[in-house]
PLY file of the C-alpha trace (Angstrom):
ply
format ascii 1.0
element vertex 163
property float x
property float y
property float z
element edge 162
property int vertex1
property int vertex2
end_header
0.03 -0.04 -0.21
1.51 3.20 -0.87
2.06 5.64 1.96
-0.21 8.40 2.64
0.42 11.79 1.43
-0.82 15.23 2.38
-3.43 17.07 0.27
-2.12 20.49 -0.42
-2.11 23.48 -2.82
0.64 21.85 -4.61
-1.38 18.82 -5.44
-4.04 20.70 -6.07
-2.58 22.60 -9.06
-0.23 19.57 -10.16
-3.22 18.08 -12.38
-6.65 18.71 -13.38
-7.96 15.69 -11.66
-6.93 16.83 -8.55
-8.31 20.29 -8.76
-11.49 18.55 -9.38
-11.61 15.75 -7.04
-10.04 18.14 -4.29
-13.26 20.49 -5.09
-11.43 23.57 -6.78
-9.69 23.82 -3.24
-12.43 23.51 -1.08
-11.30 19.90 0.04
-8.22 21.60 1.36
-10.25 22.94 4.44
-8.19 21.78 7.92
-11.63 20.81 9.40
-15.11 19.11 7.58
-13.71 19.21 4.37
-16.98 17.46 2.96
-19.07 20.28 4.47
-16.77 22.59 2.42
-17.03 20.56 -0.53
-20.99 20.53 -0.23
-20.88 24.54 0.37
-18.85 24.75 -2.69
-21.58 23.09 -4.76
-23.66 26.11 -4.38
-21.59 29.01 -6.27
-20.83 26.18 -8.72
-24.80 25.38 -9.26
-25.29 29.18 -9.30
-22.78 29.64 -11.78
-23.85 26.92 -14.09
-27.58 28.19 -13.54
-26.78 31.39 -15.60
-26.43 29.26 -18.72
-28.27 25.89 -17.77
-31.61 25.12 -16.77
-32.44 23.24 -13.41
-32.82 19.59 -15.59
-29.83 20.32 -17.41
-27.67 20.97 -14.37
-29.25 17.66 -12.92
-28.53 15.79 -16.40
-24.92 17.29 -16.03
-24.18 15.48 -12.86
-24.20 11.89 -14.70
-21.19 12.70 -17.08
-19.48 14.65 -13.74
-20.06 11.44 -11.77
-18.30 9.57 -14.58
-15.82 12.25 -14.65
-15.53 11.91 -11.01
-14.96 8.02 -10.56
-11.62 9.01 -12.86
-10.28 12.04 -10.83
-11.27 10.62 -7.60
-9.32 7.69 -8.41
-6.27 9.33 -9.38
-6.07 11.59 -6.42
-6.73 8.70 -3.95
-3.84 6.94 -5.50
-1.64 10.10 -5.49
-2.86 10.77 -1.64
-2.60 6.99 -0.81
-5.80 6.64 0.56
-9.00 5.68 -1.82
-11.51 8.05 -0.07
-9.04 10.36 1.46
-11.33 13.39 3.34
-9.87 16.15 0.94
-11.63 14.23 -1.97
-14.85 16.38 -2.13
-16.02 16.22 -6.00
-18.17 13.41 -4.97
-20.17 15.96 -2.67
-20.34 18.58 -5.18
-21.35 16.55 -7.74
-24.04 14.76 -5.67
-25.47 17.95 -4.63
-26.14 19.31 -8.21
-29.55 17.18 -8.67
-30.41 18.48 -4.96
-29.59 22.06 -5.79
-31.55 21.99 -9.36
-34.53 20.70 -6.89
-34.23 23.60 -4.82
-33.90 26.48 -7.41
-32.11 29.71 -6.20
-34.26 30.30 -3.03
-32.04 30.74 -0.14
-34.12 28.65 2.17
-34.69 25.76 -0.09
-30.74 25.76 -0.90
-30.02 25.72 2.74
-32.39 22.82 3.01
-30.38 20.64 0.07
-27.63 21.38 2.02
-28.53 20.32 5.41
-30.18 17.12 4.07
-27.33 15.96 1.99
-24.96 16.60 4.59
-27.35 14.68 7.15
-27.31 11.38 4.69
-23.79 11.74 3.87
-22.63 11.97 7.27
-24.80 9.37 8.97
-24.69 7.06 5.94
-27.77 4.92 6.98
-28.22 1.38 5.42
-27.82 0.58 2.60
-25.50 3.68 1.86
-23.23 2.16 4.82
-23.07 -1.03 3.07
-21.99 0.16 -0.24
-19.54 2.41 1.43
-17.70 -0.24 3.03
-17.70 -2.91 -0.13
-16.93 -0.40 -2.76
-13.77 1.29 -3.31
-11.52 3.39 -5.63
-13.27 6.16 -7.92
-16.72 4.26 -8.19
-16.90 3.75 -4.54
-15.87 7.45 -3.51
-18.63 8.75 -6.18
-21.13 6.23 -5.53
-21.70 6.66 -1.63
-22.73 10.28 -2.16
-24.80 9.78 -4.94
-26.70 7.35 -2.97
-26.87 9.76 0.14
-28.67 12.40 -2.16
-31.39 10.06 -2.96
-33.11 10.23 0.45
-32.23 13.69 0.80
-34.14 14.37 -2.57
-37.07 12.57 -1.26
-37.28 14.68 1.98
-36.38 17.75 0.02
-39.30 17.25 -2.13
-41.80 16.81 0.57
-40.83 20.00 2.44
-40.01 22.32 -0.52
-43.90 23.44 -0.89
-43.18 25.11 2.62
-39.87 26.76 1.94
-40.98 29.09 -0.74
0 1
1 2
2 3
3 4
4 5
5 6
6 7
7 8
8 9
9 10
10 11
11 12
12 13
13 14
14 15
15 16
16 17
17 18
18 19
19 20
20 21
21 22
22 23
23 24
24 25
25 26
26 27
27 28
28 29
29 30
30 31
31 32
32 33
33 34
34 35
35 36
36 37
37 38
38 39
39 40
40 41
41 42
42 43
43 44
44 45
45 46
46 47
47 48
48 49
49 50
50 51
51 52
52 53
53 54
54 55
55 56
56 57
57 58
58 59
59 60
60 61
61 62
62 63
63 64
64 65
65 66
66 67
67 68
68 69
69 70
70 71
71 72
72 73
73 74
74 75
75 76
76 77
77 78
78 79
79 80
80 81
81 82
82 83
83 84
84 85
85 86
86 87
87 88
88 89
89 90
90 91
91 92
92 93
93 94
94 95
95 96
96 97
97 98
98 99
99 100
100 101
101 102
102 103
103 104
104 105
105 106
106 107
107 108
108 109
109 110
110 111
111 112
112 113
113 114
114 115
115 116
116 117
117 118
118 119
119 120
120 121
121 122
122 123
123 124
124 125
125 126
126 127
127 128
128 129
129 130
130 131
131 132
132 133
133 134
134 135
135 136
136 137
137 138
138 139
139 140
140 141
141 142
142 143
143 144
144 145
145 146
146 147
147 148
148 149
149 150
150 151
151 152
152 153
153 154
154 155
155 156
156 157
157 158
158 159
159 160
160 161
161 162
């Protein structure tokens, strides 16, 4: 097994895969990098919304998921840890369909963020089952995509009350 290395600015800028998988730098946060990666998804979504419809952004998550398999795998190998905490592209991509559901209302965006973090951190079954068994870039991306599903269900139920 390769030695574990530090995620830092040098790694971030050394390859496009690292820039993506480290969430444009948000994954370098010293504490709670997954939370910072999830937060980075919001301005990324708002930027995309200048050119794309919510449906197009949600669908864009599919090729970004595939890109993430490669990028997260490459960065995991460089760091010596398959699912290093600094790898947050999985959070960003999983958040995009939720943010597309939420639109641009601040309270709805906050709810999408909170619900995703709830399921991403707690990893209830079957998310925890997949997280424990599937490794590499696909495993990194998969558990967050799965965490977005129950978050989307709850978001759908509460959106009418969020404005």
